[in-house]
SELO-483874 format. One record per residue (C-alpha): residue in three letters; x, y, z. Coordinates in steps of 0.001 Angstrom, whole numbers, padded with zeros to 6 digits, always signed. Layout:
# SELO-483874
ALAXYZ ...
END
This chain:
# SELO-483874
MET-000008+000054+000012 PRO+001122+003614-000426 ALA+003708+004921+001919 SER+001914+008251+002324 PRO-001703+009195+002430 VAL-003552+009552-000912 PRO-006963+011100-001232 ALA-009643+008505-001554 LEU-011586+008158-004797 VAL-015310+007950-004416 GLY-016578+004401-004956 ARG-013289+002869-006390 ASP-012029+000935-003390 THR-012182-002420-005187 GLU-010436-001235-008277 ILE-007758+000674-006372 SER-007232-002573-004374 SER-006650-004389-007665 LEU-004083-001831-008848 PHE-002210-001908-005571 SER-002092-005796-005857 LEU-000367-005213-009235 THR+002178-002853-007864 ASP+002766-004853-004794 ALA+003652-007838-007018 ALA+006014-005713-009013 ARG+007808-004637-005861 ARG+008428-008244-005268 GLY+009803-008733-008790 THR+006727-010247-010368 GLY+005555-007927-013033 GLY+002234-007855-014692 ALA-000337-005675-016577 LEU-003983-004527-016252 VAL-006214-002862-018680 VAL-008766-000404-017175 ARG-011776-000204-019514 GLY-014882+002036-019377 GLU-016839+004665-021103 PRO-015429+008305-021559 GLY-015471+010221-018284 ILE-015896+007100-016043 GLY-012662+007715-014146 LYS-009923+005831-015995 SER-007446+008621-016135 THR-008151+009658-012632 LEU-007453+006079-011425 LEU-004162+006156-013279 ARG-003241+009471-011531 HIS-004326+008019-008191 VAL-002007+004976-008388 GLU+000915+007191-009635 SER+000543+009435-006703 ALA+000228+006489-004338 VAL+003458+004742-005441 SER+005580+007579-006730 GLU+007949+007441-003654 ASP+009204+003853-004411 PHE+008419+003561-008112 GLN+009811+005092-011172 VAL+006664+006134-013084 ILE+006660+006603-016866 ARG+003627+007665-018779 ALA+002404+007775-022410 SER-000854+008347-024164 GLY-002391+007744-027567 ALA-003555+010664-029767 GLU-006715+010702-031655 PHE-006569+013130-034610 GLU-003563+011920-036494 GLY-002326+008755-038154 GLU+000387+008635-035675 LEU+004048+008011-036575 PRO+005083+004488-035880 PHE+006252+003786-032315 ALA+005212+007283-031202 THR+003450+005926-028007 LEU+006273+003669-027209 HIS+008668+006404-027703 GLN+006757+008545-025113 LEU+006985+005589-022785 CYS+010691+005101-023247 VAL+011983+008628-023377 PRO+012573+008845-019519 LEU+014583+005545-019861 LEU+016835+006424-022764 GLY+019673+007270-020271 HIS+019967+003519-020008 LEU+020154+002977-023668 GLU+023964+002493-023654 ALA+023552-000406-021249 LEU+021879-002488-024021 SER+023573-004788-026483 ALA+024271-003212-029938 PRO+021378-004829-031749 TYR+018792-003695-029171 HIS+020444-000239-028754 ASP+020299+000263-032592 SER+016814-001127-032947 LEU+015366+001490-030512 ARG+017214+004309-032116 VAL+015903+003365-035553 ALA+012363+002838-034240 PHE+012371+006235-032562 GLY+013680+007959-035711 LEU+017139+008694-033989 ALA+018971+006736-036653 GLU+018500+005602-040210 GLY+017378+002030-040973 VAL+014444-000364-040953 PRO+013559-001540-037516 ASP+012928-005269-036877 PRO+009449-005417-035129 PHE+010552-008559-033300 ARG+013797-006933-031975 VAL+012100-003508-031084 GLY+009747-005201-028476 LEU+012634-007175-027049 ALA+014873-003984-026916 ALA+012104-002133-025072 LEU+011799-005055-022628 ASP+015578-005064-022056 LEU+015457-001197-021493 MET+012617-001547-018934 ALA+014476-004427-017249 VAL+017660-002472-016952 ALA+015819+000595-015601 ALA+013779-001502-013164 ALA+016870-003037-011651 GLU+017429+000276-009815 ARG+013787+000785-008805 PRO+010353-000895-009608 LEU+008879+000560-012787 LEU+005210+001720-013286 CYS+004208+002210-016882 LEU+000882+004103-017346 VAL-000600+004318-020799 ASP-003734+006487-021111 ASP-006066+006498-024143 ALA-004587+003240-025146 HIS-007349+002736-027820 TRP-005570+005503-029792 MET-002002+004142-029800 ASP-000355+003820-033187 ASP-000380+000239-034472 ALA+003365-000349-034118 SER+003262+000858-030546 ALA+000236-001228-029783 ARG+002067-004314-030924 ALA+005062-003488-028911 VAL+003554-002478-025538 THR+001107-005445-025578 PHE+004164-007611-026226 LEU+005772-006036-023204 ALA+002763-006498-021112 ARG+002864-010306-021874 ARG+006587-010483-021039 VAL+007155-008554-017893 SER+006326-011371-015441 ALA+009921-011777-014409 GLU+010595-008088-013937 PRO+009651-005593-011294 VAL+007412-003768-013748 ALA+003718-002952-013566 MET+001867-001777-016620 VAL-001546-000137-016524 PHE-003578+000761-019655 ALA-006651+002899-019880 ALA-008863+002338-022832 ARG-012405+002931-023829 ASP-015095+000291-024192 GLN-016034-000939-027683 GLU-012638+000102-029111 PRO-010701-003034-029385 VAL-006831-002695-029690 ARG-004691-005550-031048 GLY-003516-007559-028045 LEU-005120-005571-025174 ASP-008209-007623-025002 GLU-006061-010728-024071 LEU-004570-008964-020963 PRO-006081-009062-017606 GLY-008856-006398-017402 LEU-010647-004266-014955 ARG-013878-002537-016079 LEU-015085+000684-014370 ASP-018834+000901-014000 GLY-020722+003930-013063 LEU-021042+005150-009457 THR-024034+004199-007370 ASP-026733+006844-006562 ALA-025305+007369-003139 GLN-021741+007638-004450 SER-022879+010028-007149 ARG-024499+012354-004547 SER-021348+012197-002433 LEU-019151+013087-005355 LEU-021584+015960-006311 ALA-021667+017422-002893 ALA-017839+017197-002541 GLU-017241+019204-005694 ARG-019353+022283-004553 THR-018712+024052-007762 VAL-022062+025668-007976 THR-025253+025895-005793 LEU-027861+023558-007322 ASP-031596+023458-006989 ASP-032698+020073-005781 ARG-034672+019372-009019 VAL-031589+020273-011013 ARG-029439+018090-008807 ASP-031770+015177-009443 ARG-031801+015902-013197 ILE-027922+015923-013191 LEU-027867+012570-011219 ALA-030174+011102-013840 GLU-028312+012493-016816 ALA-024866+011493-015436 ARG-025854+007903-014773 GLY-022951+007575-012370 ASN-020330+009032-014706 PRO-017902+010863-012447 LEU-016751+013443-015091 ALA-020308+014163-016133 LEU-021174+014791-012401 ILE-018207+017274-012180 GLU-018710+018961-015583 LEU-022483+019159-016136 PRO-023148+021583-013285 LYS-020488+023977-014906 ALA-022414+023719-018178 GLY-025213+025990-016970 GLY-027079+024626-013918 PHE-030811+024913-014917 ALA-030022+024837-018644 LEU-029206+021224-019127 PRO-028879+019830-022573 THR-031322+017240-023831 PRO-030630+013584-023160 SER-027823+012281-025277 PRO-024718+010036-024773 VAL-022626+010909-021718 ALA-019464+011540-023736 SER-021383+014234-025918 ARG-022800+015932-022877 ILE-019380+016106-021277 GLU-017768+017443-024494 ARG-020566+020179-024614 SER-019559+021185-021153 PHE-015984+021695-022224 HIS-017119+023493-025338 ALA-019158+025815-023240 ARG-016200+026712-021246 ALA-014062+027312-024257 ALA-016828+029468-025890 GLU-016553+031883-022979 LEU-012946+032674-023907 ALA-011725+035498-026063 PRO-011079+034698-029823 GLU-007277+034648-029427 ALA-007399+032368-026414 ARG-009860+029991-028242 LEU-007466+029960-031182 LEU-004571+029056-028993 LEU-006789+026266-027567 VAL-007352+024998-031126 LEU-003639+025079-031819 ALA-003025+023036-028760 SER-005611+020473-029626 ALA-004417+020156-033259 ASP-000886+018905-032278 PRO-001028+015567-030382 THR+002546+015816-029384 GLY+001681+018428-026703 ASP+005014+020212-027505 ALA+004456+023586-025840 THR+007400+025184-027629 LEU+005792+024336-030954 VAL+002457+025731-029886 TRP+003960+029030-028639 ALA+005833+029413-031988 ALA+002830+028649-034145 ALA+000737+031120-031910 GLN+003297+033814-032615 ARG+003070+033213-036328 LEU-000732+034005-035896 ASP+000022+037239-034070 ILE-001544+035818-030822 ASP-000620+037610-027532 VAL+000707+034473-026007 PRO+001067+035557-022314 ALA-002521+036824-022178 ALA-004141+034021-024151 SER-002224+031321-022285 SER-003202+032892-018926 ALA-006929+032955-019915 VAL-006682+029299-021224 GLU-005171+027984-017982 SER-007727+029894-015884 SER-010517+028058-017781 GLY-009049+024815-016362 LEU-009156+023190-019856 VAL-005398+022935-020380 ARG-002132+023523-018451 PHE+001073+024532-020210 ASP+004433+023461-018743 THR+006884+021352-020946 ARG+003758+019996-022636 ALA+000280+021240-023335 ARG-001814+019092-021048 PHE-005627+018997-021442 CYS-007633+018304-018262 HIS-009142+015356-019910 PRO-008870+013726-023461 LEU-012510+014639-024042 ALA-011637+018388-023510 ARG-009009+018146-026396 SER-011575+016421-028480 ALA-014273+018915-027732 VAL-012033+021940-028586 TYR-010932+020385-031877 ARG-014276+019122-033065 THR-016284+022234-032217 ALA-013697+024521-033935 ASP-014939+025474-037414 ALA-013168+024116-040429 ALA-011262+027417-041127 GLN-009892+027620-037615 ARG-008624+024021-037799 ARG-006960+024640-041159 THR-005447+027822-039746 ALA-003903+026019-036878 HIS-002558+023167-039029 ARG-001010+025625-041368 ALA+000708+027484-038615 LEU+001949+024314-037110 ALA+003335+023113-040523 ASP+005072+026458-041105 THR+006637+026161-037708 ILE+007919+022597-037768 ASP+011446+022246-039109 PRO+011197+019741-042016 GLY+014758+018519-041341 VAL+013702+017376-037919 ALA+010088+016233-038448 PRO+009318+015988-042163 ASP+006480+013567-041821 ARG+004585+015646-039028 GLN+005064+018729-041057 VAL+003536+017314-044254 TRP+000692+015759-042309 HIS-000193+019197-040886 ARG+000148+020616-044367 ALA-002353+018035-045714 LEU-004813+018846-042972 ALA-004523+022606-043854 THR-005176+021847-047608 THR-008740+022229-048836 GLY-008399+020805-052509 PRO-006146+018611-054635 ASP-002466+019443-054271 GLU-000012+017158-055887 HIS+003034+018732-054069 VAL+001462+017906-050748 ALA+000236+014378-052033 ALA+003769+013565-053200 GLY+005132+014616-049702 LEU+002543+012378-048094 GLU+003602+009416-050284 ALA+007320+010080-049329 SER+006116+009993-045670 ALA+004406+006785-046106 SER+007419+005112-047488 ARG+009494+006304-044518 ALA+006722+004997-042173 GLN+006668+001567-043772 ALA+010434+001433-043541 ARG+010142+002028-039764 GLY+007397-000592-039362 GLY+004549+001927-039179 VAL+002039+000385-041581 ALA-000917+002111-039983 ALA+000745+005485-040305 ALA+001710+004728-043869 ALA-001966+003807-044685 ALA-003142+007163-043211 PHE-000450+009132-045198 LEU-001375+007182-048481 GLU-005208+007577-047928 ARG-004753+011375-047617 ALA-002394+011466-050504 ALA-004939+009726-052752 ALA-007569+012328-051623 LEU-005233+015176-052614 SER-004156+013566-055973 LEU-005080+015502-059200 ASP-004284+012710-061686 PRO-006971+009770-061767 ASP-004347+007191-062482 THR-002044+008461-059673 GLN-005026+008580-057235 THR-005957+004873-058149 ARG-002370+003832-057480 ARG-002178+005623-054173 THR-005541+004291-053146 LEU-004498+000699-053788 SER-001225+001276-051865 ALA-003335+002616-048992 ALA-005522-000392-049059 ARG-002567-002819-048971 ALA-001051-000953-046011 THR-004424-000819-044241 LEU-004821-004459-044653 GLU-001318-005115-043344 ALA-002113-002941-040413 GLY-004990-005354-039703 ASP-007928-003265-040622 ALA-009589-005392-043373 ASN-012910-003490-043232 ALA-011093-000164-043862 ALA-009108-001747-046714 THR-012368-003010-048232 ASP-013837+000575-048086 LEU-010672+001959-049915 VAL-010863-000648-052563 ALA-014534+000039-053006 SER-013850+003787-053568 ILE-011897+003083-056735 ASP-013763+003834-060006 ALA-013837+000246-061513 ASP-015035+001598-064919 ALA-011744+003489-065373 LEU-009442+000372-064854 ASN-007837-001669-067532 ASP-007595-005468-067133 ALA-004211-005357-065409 GLU-005542-002893-062860 HIS-008698-004882-062467 ALA-006640-008001-061824 THR-004561-006064-059196 VAL-007810-004985-057413 ASP-009113-008472-057492 LEU-005901-009828-055940 LEU-006156-007345-053218 ARG-009709-008256-052625 GLY-008656-011924-052452 GLN-006081-011144-049710 ILE-008782-009119-047772 ALA-011217-011989-048054 LEU-008736-014463-046962 SER-007716-012489-044001 ILE-011403-012087-042768 GLY-012313-015674-043659 ALA-015023-014740-046222 ASP-016800-017670-047949 GLY-018978-018075-050890 ALA-018791-015899-054082 ASP-016617-013314-052127 SER-014008-015781-050941 GLY-010370-015016-051287 PRO-009495-017699-053761 ASP-012508-016740-055941 PHE-011219-013100-056279 MET-007796-014415-057136 LEU-009172-016767-059778 ARG-011201-013834-061149 ALA-008035-011983-061494 ALA-006603-014827-063484 ARG-009484-014824-065889 ARG-009029-011022-066485 LEU-005354-011770-067517 THR-005936-014747-069739 SER-005608-012755-072928 THR-003089-010034-071945 ASP-000746-011821-069630 PRO-001260-015613-069731 ARG+001820-016368-067628 ARG+000512-014171-064801 ALA-002892-015685-065117 ARG-001585-019122-064425 GLU+000489-017725-061545 CYS-002658-016200-060023 VAL-004456-019659-060138 VAL-001571-021436-058273 SER-001241-018440-055993 ALA-004922-018810-054888 LEU-004075-022328-053610 GLU-000713-021324-052074 MET-002262-018366-050083 ALA-005116-020569-048969 LEU-002614-022991-047565 VAL-000595-020354-045861 VAL-003509-018935-043984 GLY-005024-022384-043264 LYS-008208-021951-045334 ALA-007557-024355-048253 ALA-010669-026556-047882 GLY-012417-026756-051235 VAL-009974-024410-052933 MET-008499-027219-055053 ASP-011782-027777-056851 ARG-011968-024134-057794 VAL-008397-024115-058898 LEU-008882-027048-061170 ALA-012011-025587-062599 ALA-010230-022277-063369 ALA-007375-024102-064944 ARG-009547-025169-067851 SER-010083-021445-068786 VAL-006459-020096-068740 PRO-004050-020528-071635 PRO-001609-023335-071673 ALA+001796-023111-070298 PRO+004074-021471-072920 HIS+006806-024096-072728 SER+006921-027447-070792 PRO+004054-028395-068625 ASP+004102-026396-065348 LEU+002817-026905-061711 LEU-000729-026054-062731 ASP-000673-028779-065485 GLY+000573-031168-062979 LEU-002215-030471-060489 VAL-004837-030848-063236 LEU-003352-034234-064328 LEU-003105-035503-060848 HIS-006769-034899-060181 THR-008052-035876-063669 GLU-005961-038834-064769 GLY-004156-039904-061508 HIS-000723-040211-060151 TRP+000623-042091-063298 ALA+000041-038918-065293 GLY+000434-036160-062669 ALA+003380-037271-060598 PRO+006094-036985-063353 VAL+004933-033473-064232 LEU+004746-032260-060752 ARG+008115-033708-060006 GLU+009664-031877-063103 ALA+007886-028594-062137 LEU+009097-028712-058503 THR+012693-029984-059056 GLY+013600-028801-062542 ASP+016127-026089-063457 ASN+013948-023361-062065 GLU+013212-025136-058724 GLY+009466-024160-058699 TRP+009033-025076-055061 THR+010877-021835-054032 ARG+007883-019746-055349 VAL+005130-021746-053579 PRO+006726-023453-050629 ALA+003551-024177-048708 LEU+002066-025928-051643 ALA+005353-027574-052425 THR+005622-029325-048987 MET+002140-030668-049589 LEU+003073-032020-053034 ALA+006353-033481-051831 GLY+004199-035514-049399 GLU+001804-036449-052178 LEU+004764-037698-054101 TRP+006069-039656-051160 ASP+009298-037874-051633 MET+010477-037226-048067 ASP+013874-036174-049182 LEU+012442-033355-051300 TYR+010250-032402-048373 ALA+013249-032166-046112 THR+015084-030012-048638 ILE+012093-027649-048934 VAL+011771-027383-045162 GLU+015531-026535-044801 TRP+015272-023854-047456 LEU+012098-022406-045970 GLY+013705-022060-042502 ALA+016734-020248-043883 THR+014643-018048-046180 ALA+012182-017136-043630 ARG+014794-015899-041234 ASP+016257-013751-043965 THR+013000-012070-044734 GLY+011943-011591-041256 SER+008329-012250-041978 PRO+006469-013541-038918 MET+004111-015541-041135 ALA+007027-017132-043059 ILE+008957-017796-039958 ARG+005986-019502-038317 LEU+005264-021614-041408 SER+008820-022669-041479 LEU+008924-023549-037776 SER+005828-025700-038106 GLN+007440-027572-040990 VAL+010689-028023-039189 ALA+008707-029496-036223 LEU+006772-031819-038552 SER+010057-032929-040348 ALA+011705-033513-036904 ALA+008668-035587-035772 PHE+008745-037723-038989 ALA+012466-038202-038139 GLY+011856-039311-034642 ASP+013711-036278-033264 PHE+010919-035252-030688 GLY+013248-032860-028901 ARG+013848-030827-031935 ALA+010187-030932-032783 MET+009271-029597-029374 ALA+011855-026773-029676 ALA+010416-025638-032965 ILE+006810-025774-031697 ALA+007822-023635-028617 GLU+009437-021035-030861 GLU+006395-020876-033068 GLU+004107-020602-030130 ALA+006422-017837-028756 ILE+006145-015781-031990 ALA+002328-016273-032099 ASP+002045-015030-028557 ALA+004321-012141-029231 PHE+002002-011030-032013 GLY-001231-011667-030166 ASP-002161-014614-032407 VAL-003050-018152-031766 PRO-000283-020771-032363 GLN-000439-023281-035308 LEU-001277-026669-034180 TYR-000431-028818-037231 ALA+002907-030075-035906 LYS+001713-030352-032356 VAL-001098-032779-033114 HIS+001191-035041-035077 LEU+003910-034975-032270 VAL+001543-035638-029523 THR-000053-038603-031383 MET+003241-040072-032294 ARG+004339-039896-028792 GLY+001194-041965-027937 ARG-000189-039876-025178 ARG-003890-040489-025314 GLN-005484-037942-023035 GLU-003018-035245-023993 ALA-003938-035932-027579 LEU-007653-035920-026913 ASP-007509-032612-025188 LEU-005606-031209-028050 PHE-008207-032584-030506 ALA-010863-030706-028429 GLU-008951-027619-028857 VAL-008701-028070-032552 GLY-012436-028837-032691 ASN-012961-025300-031236 ARG-011069-023733-034169 GLY-013488-025042-036913 VAL-012727-027207-039861 GLY-010241-027112-042790 GLN-006541-028214-043017 LEU-006103-028390-039297 ALA-009147-030799-039081 ALA-007668-032925-041837 ASN-004237-033121-039949 THR-005980-033938-036781 ASP-007888-036846-038222 SER-004708-038130-039960 ALA-002790-037930-036718 ALA-005666-039522-034708 ALA-005489-042579-037031 VAL-001877-042987-036018 LEU-002641-042670-032430 HIS-005518-045259-032367 ASN-003550-047731-034425 ALA-000725-047382-031845 LEU-003154-048002-028963 GLY-004829-050915-030679 GLU-008087-048938-030893 TYR-008699-050030-034466 PRO-012369-049085-035064 GLU-011451-045536-034011 ALA-008333-045546-036297 LEU-010559-046854-039142 ALA-013099-044021-038659 ALA-010353-041274-038535 ALA-008321-042559-041524 SER-011567-042956-043499 ARG-012498-039354-042816 THR-008953-038150-043814 TRP-008996-040146-046993 ALA-012507-038940-048010 ARG-011400-035337-047727 GLY-009076-035765-050661 GLU-006529-033193-049251 LEU-002964-033132-050631 PHE-000461-034976-048380 THR-002809-035897-045587 SER-005260-038101-047615 GLY-002250-040105-049112 PHE-000597-040447-045676 ALA-003914-041916-044212 LEU-003880-044860-046625 PRO-001475-046986-044754 GLU-003307-046276-041507 LEU-006621-047101-043266 VAL-005221-050400-044532 GLU-003878-051430-041076 ALA-007048-050456-039211 ALA-009291-052182-041875 VAL-007290-055412-041664 ARG-007375-055500-037813 CYS-011205-054791-037968 GLY-011795-057580-040552 GLU-012920-054920-043234 ARG-011235-056865-046117 ALA-012976-054935-048925 VAL-011914-051577-047366 ALA-008384-052703-046902 GLU-008168-053959-050583 SER-009557-050686-051961 ALA-007194-048542-049742 LEU-004223-050745-050890 ALA-005054-050329-054610 SER-005041-046419-054184 LEU-001670-046589-052154 THR+000002-049068-054646 GLU-000901-046730-057683 ARG+000392-043641-055931 ALA+003623-045236-054639 ALA+004450-046913-057943 HIS+004322-043731-059920 ALA+006186-041755-057268 GLY+008953-044197-057512 THR+010590-043248-054047 GLN+012051-045711-051663 TYR+009724-044348-048946 GLY+006594-044765-051009 LEU+007627-048273-052148 SER+008271-049214-048545 VAL+004937-048016-047289 ALA+003088-049810-050058 ALA+004921-053071-049368 GLY+004048-052788-045701 ALA+000412-052345-046458 ARG+000461-055106-049084 ALA+001988-057399-046485 LEU-000625-056735-044012 VAL-003446-057547-046585 HIS-001879-060505-048253 GLY+000592-061843-045667 SER+003576-062107-047805 GLU+006842-062337-045962 ASP+008770-060830-048903 ASP+006550-057734-048688 TYR+007422-057450-044903 ARG+011207-057778-045734 THR+010956-055309-048572 SER+009260-052721-046427 VAL+012010-052948-043766 ALA+014810-053037-046342 TYR+013660-049819-048108 LEU+013612-047905-044929 ALA+016878-049154-043412 ASP+018925-046384-044915 THR+016468-043509-044523 TRP+016103-040845-041893 LEU+012495-041925-041115 GLU+013214-043984-038057 PRO+009472-044069-036798 ASP+008452-045711-040110 LEU+011366-048146-039914 ALA+010267-049034-036358 ARG+006721-049592-037396 ALA+007740-051797-040380 ARG+009760-054046-037983 LEU+006726-054150-035626 ARG+004354-055207-038263 TYR+006943-057949-039535 GLY+007595-059091-035906 GLU+003769-059364-035246 TRP+003416-061509-038356 LEU+006334-063827-037494 ARG+004953-064296-033964 ARG+001436-065242-035201 ALA+003198-067553-037637 GLY+004830-069291-034600 ARG+008450-068171-035484 ARG+009169-066742-032051 ARG+012881-066490-032364 ASP+012661-064453-035633 ALA+009900-062489-034216 ARG+011998-061456-031202 GLU+014704-060167-033502 GLN+012233-057753-035256 LEU+010288-056910-032138 ASN+013314-056167-030117 ALA+014670-053825-032865 ALA+011272-052185-033009 HIS+010988-051845-029254 GLU+014467-050321-028993 LEU+013720-047764-031695 PHE+010274-046814-030251 SER+011821-046525-026810 ARG+014760-044463-027911 ILE+012443-042130-030018 GLY+009752-041782-027329 MET+006817-043471-029145 GLU+005249-044665-026003 ALA+002143-046288-027327 PHE+003902-048150-030038 ALA+006756-049144-027611 GLU+004081-050638-025270 ARG+002525-052494-028231 ALA+005932-053973-029235 ALA+006621-054839-025563 GLY+003282-056862-025418 GLU+004315-058747-028533 LEU+007687-059473-027072 ARG+006188-060760-023866 ALA+003959-063082-025850 THR+007092-064498-027429 GLY+008346-065423-023843 ALA+010973-062608-023934 VAL+011729-060371-020966 VAL+011155-056681-021801 ARG+013474-053995-020513 GLY+011866-050950-018989 ARG+011224-047874-021319 ALA+014135-045482-021518 GLU+013592-042077-019877 HIS+013820-039129-022092 THR+014736-035545-021250 TYR+011678-034146-023026 ASP+009402-036315-020844 GLN+010539-034187-017921 LEU+010507-030809-019707 THR+007884-028610-021233 MET+008273-027726-024887 GLN+009532-024181-023947 GLU+012104-025634-021507 MET+013213-028232-024181 HIS+013908-025297-026580 ILE+015914-023398-023993 ALA+017861-026539-023041 ARG+018760-027274-026612 GLU+019817-023636-027350 VAL+021934-023396-024120 ALA+023510-026773-024792 ALA+024364-025576-028389 GLY+026319-022564-026744 ALA+023615-019843-026968 THR+023855-017112-024307 THR+020789-016265-022075 LYS+020219-013071-024155 GLU+020350-015011-027498 VAL+017777-017535-026146 ALA+015652-014676-024794 ALA+015526-013041-028254 ARG+014503-016395-029984 LEU+011551-016885-027441 PHE+010700-013101-026893 LEU+011349-013409-023289 SER+013461-011386-020891 PRO+016932-012725-019914 ARG+015653-012968-016280 THR+012784-015277-017480 ILE+015214-017454-019392 ASP+017528-017734-016262 ALA+014362-018668-014196 HIS+013615-021433-016729 LEU+017125-022589-016627 ARG+017081-023067-012908 ASN+013947-025055-013260 ILE+015528-027246-016075 PHE+018610-027811-013887 ARG+016342-028877-010950 LYS+014311-031267-013160 LEU+017295-032932-014680 GLY+019433-032991-011505 ILE+022303-030984-012867 THR+023952-027611-011811 SER+025494-026063-015039 ARG+025150-025294-018572 ARG+028113-027488-019381 GLN+026243-030498-018064 LEU+023431-029884-020490 ARG+025809-030736-023342 ASP+026384-034109-022038 ILE+022695-035148-022181 PRO+021959-037003-025521 ASP+018298-035955-025914 VAL+019393-032250-025630 THR+022262-032038-028071 
END
């Protein structure tokens, strides 16, 4: 609790207690965040000031606030928050130091959004080492997008630091990431509390009937209770939203000021930085008597001038700006633009210039476009979108206006506002577009539709296929690329269900490939004539001189599986991982990590799979997104952990259908076969096969054969075997031939097929498949009465399953071994049985020589958090040093 008395707030004891719990935890080194939400005037800002006053003696307090009226520069709010801490900048490592300087416009370069958040976290951690830190962010709903991402990332990562973060935001105005943080909602005061506050203010003497009317109008809103009496006592406004009534109160107070004082107020409201020096200079340009005007303004109680112009409440600034006439606002923005040094703040100057402009102005529009480029380079896509939208509005040339509007729409979509991007695209005059421009618009509409999950005639792939049709006569090559891109994009965002049929239909209407058959030709042949016709074309398109898989890596991984070419799959995964790191794209990195995890699971390297999954989940969390679960469902089912898998399946079920559902059914078939639950395996494999999806349907066939054989469904097994044999024969890979031989052995009981299946896999990296081939052969040998031969295969299978960590299959092999009369050794213990996925990632990184800070950067955690995890890892593994981690086989 506070060290010195702090005036009580009427009716907010519970909320104050929650905030003090947060700051008390920060004092003890356990940081956290809280989002205070409520309607305008409900007391959010007052609550922030109260907690600041209460803890100011033993906390460092840093403040920031969002700003309403401008498309803010990237990282503007984060910059406000970090300015008091920049004295610690030199204590950071060079990459973090440089990232913050670039993000804050103090150095040239392009900031890495991953690294900016980590750098800010490190800066706060260094500052908090001296004294606990309280970060207060008011009007958080108006933060620029880059800052919103960064500060919500910080809020999720300060748990190991003596840092408390409190955000104030309005209801019904969601901010990316804030809604996932712990929240505290402020409701209106009770009637008794409202009367108490009204009596305590004693601003005017009120008639009882007026007092009752105020109480009814205010509905427990504290600011309304304070401001409405100042608006005129008996002359109350008609009923309307509380925020509007309060704003009218502020407007009434501003209206009483002399014209020069009102213009000074408008100047202060027009520049959200609150730079008092800038406001004074702009006022002097307008020949305002600054001493007299500022004195009058401060006497009104609406604003206070010190190092910054501080309005008494955000609604006061809003009221002043909104109620000024258009000419006054333009005058204010023009004065501010003329005052700002373009060498210091070119973007802010051109923005004010744009707001002072009444009609088309190509010079200003070009300046805005240049500012948009700078904003995008600094990671400020929301600011870039605002610059470009205004640039389009001021453009004279229709073609230039269209180009800028499309650029604004792309930036707006990238900033996460699909609805606004839709409106921008809709504003374009479609009649004035040529086919190429129409196609560009359709491609953008496709991206928008995919981002919001639109279905039907307005789905993302349909828009992209429409673009292909527009280009068939003018640009056939691009038309074919659009068709394939529709499938690639749908796969990347996890919404590919049903897209293949539309792609195949569109392929009939686009011109043929100009040279040899391409990827689209291969897809058509695969689905119309089968693998005998499609597989060779697909292989050539993927692996030929131009390595087509580099342009569509998500689709290429699916096709590699369809061709049973796991070596090609591994090559694509390795390239995808390296390329994604180079681009820095979060989506590309997450896709690559999921594929790395899948590849590791197929190889039986469960520790590596866990580490990749943990890193993908860390990136998803850092960006406020849900993690991808493809790899996780396969890993959990291969480990054979039934309840863990069923819980994960339930989580997947809550996400809906599509690729994830297909992967889940495919993985479930493996789990149930491992556990000997063959009817369940048959059902899951049948669902997967019926979907007809690339990769998963083919991989379900051997599971379907095994489950059908065990369930006595001979006809089903024969049918699945025929499909599998056709695919494997024309794929021609050792892996495909091995899987087909193993399935054929199950159906026909041929020992040669069992041996062939084992032999083909003996020299591959797919150890789980080799272990399963040996298990099937050993089971057949035991049932044939050849116990000694059976033990050889079953022992080899059991050893492999145990070493890999495939628990259910290991138990199945152990049961078969016991049936031969053999004594079975206990299952080997694995490091990853004792560690979480995140701990496994940390252990592997540290064992490879990574420093605490390097591991922290990969997982978007603070170094203190990594050290805490390391202590836990050491305790679980019974070791005491990093060096000992290198001697643990599962870790290295």
